[in-house]
Kinemage of the C-alpha trace (Angstrom):
@kinemage 1
@onewidth
@group {chain A} dominant
@subgroup {mainchain}
@vectorlist {calphas} color= white
{ca unk a 1} P 183.144 -34.891 -40.315
{ca unk a 2} L 184.008 -31.479 -41.755
{ca unk a 3} L 181.554 -29.896 -39.317
{ca unk a 4} L 182.867 -31.691 -36.212
{ca unk a 5} L 185.893 -29.973 -34.708
{ca unk a 6} L 186.192 -31.366 -31.198
{ca unk a 7} L 185.456 -33.882 -28.495
{ca unk a 8} L 185.461 -33.685 -24.700
{ca unk a 9} L 185.654 -37.123 -23.138
{ca unk a 10} L 184.906 -35.901 -19.596
{ca unk a 11} L 181.683 -34.181 -20.636
{ca unk a 12} L 180.844 -36.643 -23.446
{ca unk a 13} L 180.371 -33.794 -25.896
{ca unk a 14} L 181.121 -33.173 -29.563
{ca unk a 15} L 181.743 -29.650 -30.886
{ca unk a 16} L 180.878 -28.359 -34.340
{ca unk a 17} L 182.300 -25.410 -36.276
{ca unk a 18} L 178.979 -23.546 -36.195
{ca unk a 19} L 179.092 -23.418 -32.405
{ca unk a 20} L 176.785 -26.340 -31.604
{ca unk a 21} L 177.459 -28.671 -28.660
{ca unk a 22} L 176.245 -32.222 -29.260
{ca unk a 23} L 175.610 -34.128 -26.044
{ca unk a 24} L 176.371 -37.798 -26.598
{ca unk a 25} L 174.119 -40.556 -25.197
{ca unk a 26} L 174.904 -42.184 -21.861
{ca unk a 27} L 176.640 -45.107 -23.581
{ca unk a 28} L 179.372 -42.702 -24.704
{ca unk a 29} L 180.536 -42.570 -21.083
{ca unk a 30} L 181.663 -46.184 -21.175
{ca unk a 31} L 185.427 -46.594 -21.058
{ca unk a 32} L 185.528 -48.597 -24.285
{ca unk a 33} L 183.510 -45.975 -26.181
{ca unk a 34} L 185.539 -43.055 -24.854
{ca unk a 35} L 188.742 -44.850 -25.744
{ca unk a 36} L 187.632 -45.421 -29.335
{ca unk a 37} L 186.327 -41.881 -29.768
{ca unk a 38} L 189.532 -40.399 -28.399
{ca unk a 39} L 191.591 -42.684 -30.642
{ca unk a 40} L 189.564 -41.645 -33.680
{ca unk a 41} L 190.082 -37.932 -33.076
{ca unk a 42} L 193.735 -38.315 -32.117
{ca unk a 43} L 194.504 -40.196 -35.328
{ca unk a 44} L 193.078 -37.272 -37.306
{ca unk a 45} L 195.497 -34.824 -35.705
{ca unk a 46} L 194.694 -31.829 -33.527
{ca unk a 47} L 191.136 -31.390 -32.209
{ca unk a 48} L 189.431 -29.024 -29.764
{ca unk a 49} L 188.646 -30.267 -26.276
{ca unk a 50} L 186.441 -27.244 -25.554
{ca unk a 51} L 184.192 -25.233 -27.849
{ca unk a 52} L 186.495 -22.631 -29.431
{ca unk a 53} L 185.546 -19.065 -28.639
{ca unk a 54} L 183.932 -17.308 -31.590
{ca unk a 55} L 183.278 -20.555 -33.477
{ca unk a 56} L 179.810 -19.545 -34.663
{ca unk a 57} L 180.887 -16.052 -35.754
{ca unk a 58} L 183.850 -17.373 -37.713
{ca unk a 59} L 181.612 -19.999 -39.308
{ca unk a 60} L 179.343 -17.315 -40.732
{ca unk a 61} L 182.340 -15.187 -41.762
{ca unk a 62} L 183.703 -18.123 -43.752
{ca unk a 63} L 180.788 -17.835 -46.170
{ca unk a 64} L 181.895 -14.315 -47.082
{ca unk a 65} L 185.174 -15.511 -48.595
{ca unk a 66} L 185.800 -15.141 -52.374
{ca unk a 67} L 185.258 -18.865 -53.070
{ca unk a 68} L 182.214 -19.192 -50.827
{ca unk a 69} L 179.983 -20.107 -53.774
{ca unk a 70} L 182.122 -23.182 -54.332
{ca unk a 71} L 182.482 -23.849 -50.622
{ca unk a 72} L 178.733 -24.060 -49.987
{ca unk a 73} L 178.828 -27.453 -51.673
{ca unk a 74} L 182.188 -28.322 -50.176
{ca unk a 75} L 182.170 -28.340 -46.380
{ca unk a 76} L 185.874 -29.186 -46.342
{ca unk a 77} L 186.645 -25.776 -47.838
{ca unk a 78} L 184.405 -24.054 -45.292
{ca unk a 79} L 186.163 -25.933 -42.481
{ca unk a 80} L 189.600 -24.934 -43.757
{ca unk a 81} L 188.582 -21.263 -44.024
{ca unk a 82} L 187.075 -21.471 -40.540
{ca unk a 83} L 190.331 -22.801 -39.099
{ca unk a 84} L 192.297 -19.998 -40.772
{ca unk a 85} L 189.932 -17.344 -39.431
{ca unk a 86} L 190.229 -18.640 -35.880
{ca unk a 87} L 194.001 -18.594 -36.169
{ca unk a 88} L 194.003 -14.996 -37.348
{ca unk a 89} L 192.502 -14.069 -33.977
{ca unk a 90} L 194.879 -15.722 -31.496
{ca unk a 91} L 192.571 -14.883 -28.574
{ca unk a 92} L 190.102 -17.459 -29.871
{ca unk a 93} L 192.600 -20.283 -30.242
{ca unk a 94} L 193.953 -22.444 -27.395
{ca unk a 95} L 197.208 -21.293 -25.831
{ca unk a 96} L 198.924 -24.591 -26.512
{ca unk a 97} L 199.185 -23.805 -30.220
{ca unk a 98} L 199.751 -20.061 -29.943
{ca unk a 99} L 202.307 -18.784 -32.424
{ca unk a 100} L 204.921 -18.168 -29.709
{ca unk a 101} L 205.130 -21.935 -29.162
{ca unk a 102} L 205.689 -22.773 -32.818
{ca unk a 103} L 209.093 -23.710 -34.182
{ca unk a 104} L 209.734 -25.088 -37.671
{ca unk a 105} L 212.706 -27.088 -36.415
{ca unk a 106} L 212.547 -28.860 -33.045
{ca unk a 107} L 215.337 -28.833 -30.482
{ca unk a 108} L 216.603 -32.210 -31.708
{ca unk a 109} L 216.891 -30.982 -35.291
{ca unk a 110} L 213.739 -32.713 -36.579
{ca unk a 111} L 210.985 -30.742 -38.281
{ca unk a 112} L 207.847 -29.823 -36.378
{ca unk a 113} L 204.988 -32.258 -36.904
{ca unk a 114} L 202.369 -29.496 -36.572
{ca unk a 115} L 202.192 -29.079 -40.337
{ca unk a 116} L 200.939 -32.673 -40.626
{ca unk a 117} L 198.355 -32.430 -37.837
{ca unk a 118} L 196.497 -29.120 -38.070
{ca unk a 119} L 196.052 -25.934 -40.071
{ca unk a 120} L 198.964 -23.529 -39.688
{ca unk a 121} L 198.418 -19.838 -39.038
{ca unk a 122} L 199.712 -17.281 -41.550
{ca unk a 123} L 202.612 -16.570 -39.192
{ca unk a 124} L 203.512 -20.251 -38.827
{ca unk a 125} L 203.269 -20.815 -42.558
{ca unk a 126} L 205.547 -17.842 -43.242
{ca unk a 127} L 208.111 -19.237 -40.799
{ca unk a 128} L 208.024 -22.541 -42.666
{ca unk a 129} L 208.366 -20.806 -46.039
{ca unk a 130} L 211.434 -18.934 -44.825
{ca unk a 131} L 213.001 -22.127 -43.460
{ca unk a 132} L 212.608 -23.827 -46.849
{ca unk a 133} L 213.775 -20.805 -48.853
{ca unk a 134} L 216.880 -20.489 -46.667
{ca unk a 135} L 217.621 -24.223 -47.017
{ca unk a 136} L 217.164 -24.911 -43.309
{ca unk a 137} L 214.550 -27.545 -44.218
{ca unk a 138} L 214.441 -29.737 -47.308
{ca unk a 139} L 211.066 -29.256 -49.005
{ca unk a 140} L 210.943 -33.000 -49.704
{ca unk a 141} L 210.314 -33.650 -46.009
{ca unk a 142} L 206.818 -32.232 -46.482
{ca unk a 143} L 205.949 -34.104 -49.663
{ca unk a 144} L 204.766 -37.486 -48.395
{ca unk a 145} L 201.008 -37.307 -48.762
{ca unk a 146} L 200.337 -40.137 -46.297
{ca unk a 147} L 202.164 -38.264 -43.515
{ca unk a 148} L 199.212 -35.873 -43.210
{ca unk a 149} L 196.673 -36.784 -40.559
{ca unk a 150} L 193.746 -34.866 -42.019
{ca unk a 151} L 192.649 -33.156 -45.195
{ca unk a 152} L 192.995 -29.637 -43.778
{ca unk a 153} L 196.667 -30.140 -42.962
{ca unk a 154} L 197.325 -31.085 -46.598
{ca unk a 155} L 196.324 -27.516 -47.506
{ca unk a 156} L 199.323 -26.254 -45.504
{ca unk a 157} L 201.769 -27.741 -47.962
{ca unk a 158} L 199.885 -26.575 -51.038
{ca unk a 159} L 200.117 -23.052 -49.628
{ca unk a 160} L 203.777 -23.661 -48.802
{ca unk a 161} L 204.542 -24.744 -52.377
{ca unk a 162} L 202.714 -21.717 -53.743
{ca unk a 163} L 204.630 -19.311 -51.519
{ca unk a 164} L 208.139 -20.707 -52.082
{ca unk a 165} L 207.622 -20.483 -55.841
{ca unk a 166} L 209.691 -21.955 -58.638
{ca unk a 167} L 212.088 -23.617 -59.027
{ca unk a 168} L 211.925 -25.007 -55.462
{ca unk a 169} L 208.242 -25.863 -55.629
{ca unk a 170} L 208.712 -28.064 -58.703
{ca unk a 171} L 209.706 -30.804 -56.243
{ca unk a 172} L 206.075 -30.840 -55.147
{ca unk a 173} L 204.562 -31.760 -58.506
{ca unk a 174} L 203.869 -35.386 -57.529
{ca unk a 175} L 202.432 -34.245 -54.192
{ca unk a 176} L 199.940 -32.037 -56.025
{ca unk a 177} L 198.914 -34.933 -58.250
{ca unk a 178} L 198.371 -36.979 -55.080
{ca unk a 179} L 195.816 -34.312 -54.111
{ca unk a 180} L 193.602 -35.062 -57.110
{ca unk a 181} L 192.080 -38.202 -55.649
{ca unk a 182} L 188.964 -36.681 -54.091
{ca unk a 183} L 187.078 -33.651 -55.379
{ca unk a 184} L 185.269 -33.244 -52.046
{ca unk a 185} L 188.447 -32.445 -50.140
{ca unk a 186} L 189.463 -28.796 -49.570
{ca unk a 187} L 192.872 -29.332 -51.147
{ca unk a 188} L 191.542 -30.546 -54.529
{ca unk a 189} L 190.894 -27.172 -56.186
{ca unk a 190} L 193.924 -25.642 -54.467
{ca unk a 191} L 196.106 -28.308 -56.093
{ca unk a 192} L 194.462 -27.840 -59.503
{ca unk a 193} L 195.006 -24.082 -59.401
{ca unk a 194} L 198.655 -24.414 -58.399
{ca unk a 195} L 199.353 -27.039 -61.061
{ca unk a 196} L 198.209 -24.482 -63.635
{ca unk a 197} L 201.373 -22.499 -62.828
{ca unk a 198} L 203.748 -25.444 -63.327
{ca unk a 199} L 205.727 -25.941 -66.557
{ca unk a 200} L 203.462 -27.260 -69.281
{ca unk a 201} L 205.710 -30.150 -70.286
{ca unk a 202} L 206.120 -31.343 -66.702
{ca unk a 203} L 202.427 -31.430 -65.876
{ca unk a 204} L 201.468 -33.045 -69.188
{ca unk a 205} L 204.013 -35.824 -68.722
{ca unk a 206} L 202.695 -36.405 -65.208
{ca unk a 207} L 199.100 -36.504 -66.425
{ca unk a 208} L 199.950 -39.276 -68.866
{ca unk a 209} L 201.679 -41.349 -66.188
{ca unk a 210} L 198.994 -40.867 -63.546
{ca unk a 211} L 196.081 -41.362 -65.947
{ca unk a 212} L 197.451 -44.740 -67.023
{ca unk a 213} L 198.075 -45.798 -63.419
{ca unk a 214} L 194.641 -44.631 -62.196
{ca unk a 215} L 192.845 -46.335 -65.076
{ca unk a 216} L 194.646 -49.637 -64.716
{ca unk a 217} L 194.077 -49.720 -60.957
{ca unk a 218} L 190.404 -48.793 -61.311
{ca unk a 219} L 190.814 -45.625 -59.219
{ca unk a 220} L 187.659 -43.795 -60.313
{ca unk a 221} L 188.136 -40.660 -58.215
{ca unk a 222} L 191.773 -40.147 -59.178
{ca unk a 223} L 191.006 -40.729 -62.862
{ca unk a 224} L 188.141 -38.241 -62.612
{ca unk a 225} L 190.411 -35.695 -60.921
{ca unk a 226} L 192.947 -36.025 -63.732
{ca unk a 227} L 190.262 -35.582 -66.383
{ca unk a 228} L 189.078 -32.457 -64.568
{ca unk a 229} L 192.628 -31.057 -64.489
{ca unk a 230} L 193.082 -31.842 -68.187
{ca unk a 231} L 189.825 -30.042 -68.989
{ca unk a 232} L 190.955 -26.999 -66.986
{ca unk a 233} L 194.274 -26.972 -68.852
{ca unk a 234} L 192.593 -27.613 -72.222
{ca unk a 235} L 194.819 -30.641 -72.683
{ca unk a 236} L 193.771 -33.938 -74.256
{ca unk a 237} L 195.424 -36.775 -72.346
{ca unk a 238} L 197.007 -38.974 -75.003
{ca unk a 239} L 196.429 -42.128 -72.987
{ca unk a 240} L 192.704 -41.358 -72.836
{ca unk a 241} L 192.614 -40.647 -76.570
{ca unk a 242} L 194.251 -44.014 -77.231
{ca unk a 243} L 191.644 -45.671 -75.032
{ca unk a 244} L 188.904 -44.138 -77.175
{ca unk a 245} L 190.439 -45.506 -80.372
{ca unk a 246} L 191.114 -48.918 -78.850
{ca unk a 247} L 194.916 -48.575 -78.920
{ca unk a 248} L 194.953 -48.883 -75.134
{ca unk a 249} L 192.670 -51.672 -73.974
{ca unk a 250} L 191.476 -51.712 -70.364
{ca unk a 251} L 193.263 -54.275 -68.242
{ca unk a 252} L 190.020 -55.600 -66.874
{ca unk a 253} L 186.349 -54.875 -66.405
{ca unk a 254} L 187.065 -52.815 -63.291
{ca unk a 255} L 189.269 -50.451 -65.272
{ca unk a 256} L 186.595 -49.917 -67.919
{ca unk a 257} L 184.058 -49.158 -65.216
{ca unk a 258} L 186.511 -46.668 -63.716
{ca unk a 259} L 186.810 -44.891 -67.051
{ca unk a 260} L 183.037 -44.561 -67.474
{ca unk a 261} L 182.466 -43.493 -63.879
{ca unk a 262} L 185.282 -40.932 -64.016
{ca unk a 263} L 183.941 -39.370 -67.193
{ca unk a 264} L 180.528 -39.038 -65.555
{ca unk a 265} L 182.192 -37.519 -62.510
{ca unk a 266} L 183.938 -34.875 -64.617
{ca unk a 267} L 180.673 -33.923 -66.316
{ca unk a 268} L 179.114 -33.473 -62.865
{ca unk a 269} L 182.057 -31.353 -61.664
{ca unk a 270} L 181.781 -29.101 -64.700
{ca unk a 271} L 178.166 -28.136 -64.044
């Protein structure tokens, strides 16, 4: 999915970020199929209805970014960088999301939903940062993880939190922990790196709370993400240490499996 950036229902075509047009089979022209495809893309936020100009060039440019070595095994990161590169050249992006049409606050006083649906340009992000810094928008409006329609849009708010700085960005601590549930998403390492700048006591207290919750619910990926963060911060999660000594018994077999799987996941991430 990270490679697919668009769909044209009239032509029955899919578009990929490396400039490839995928012609769908004849069955894709059926009303029921088109309806479901359109619904799928719409629910994931903004998508291209034509192949974006310069897609292939920007795809290759994305590999020349500083974290390209990491991104080669993480297509989500490549996709996010690709989106940012397209936005930096407004001629390649559709007019309907050109920066002149962007407003942080809508005419009715509500915040723009663009931040939840697509990657923001540097200009749009800066406008949002200024609105938060000047107290025109409450940062908490952007901190509901489930409001985001796709993984690339989540990166907007991590960048926003980084740019507004402390103490305002401390409100986003829980949001960043919500980003630790899937190492394959582009926001995972962004969240880890930003959490490194948060007050030590705050992040350690959160790690204890979230580790317990992830373990008891059997959330392997979240537990693994927390162990990775702890390793990066050179912090031994007390809850995990108690588990090792038997002071904290797993609630059920599923939780014990989660622990073992998460530890294996962290070892894999560290390679």
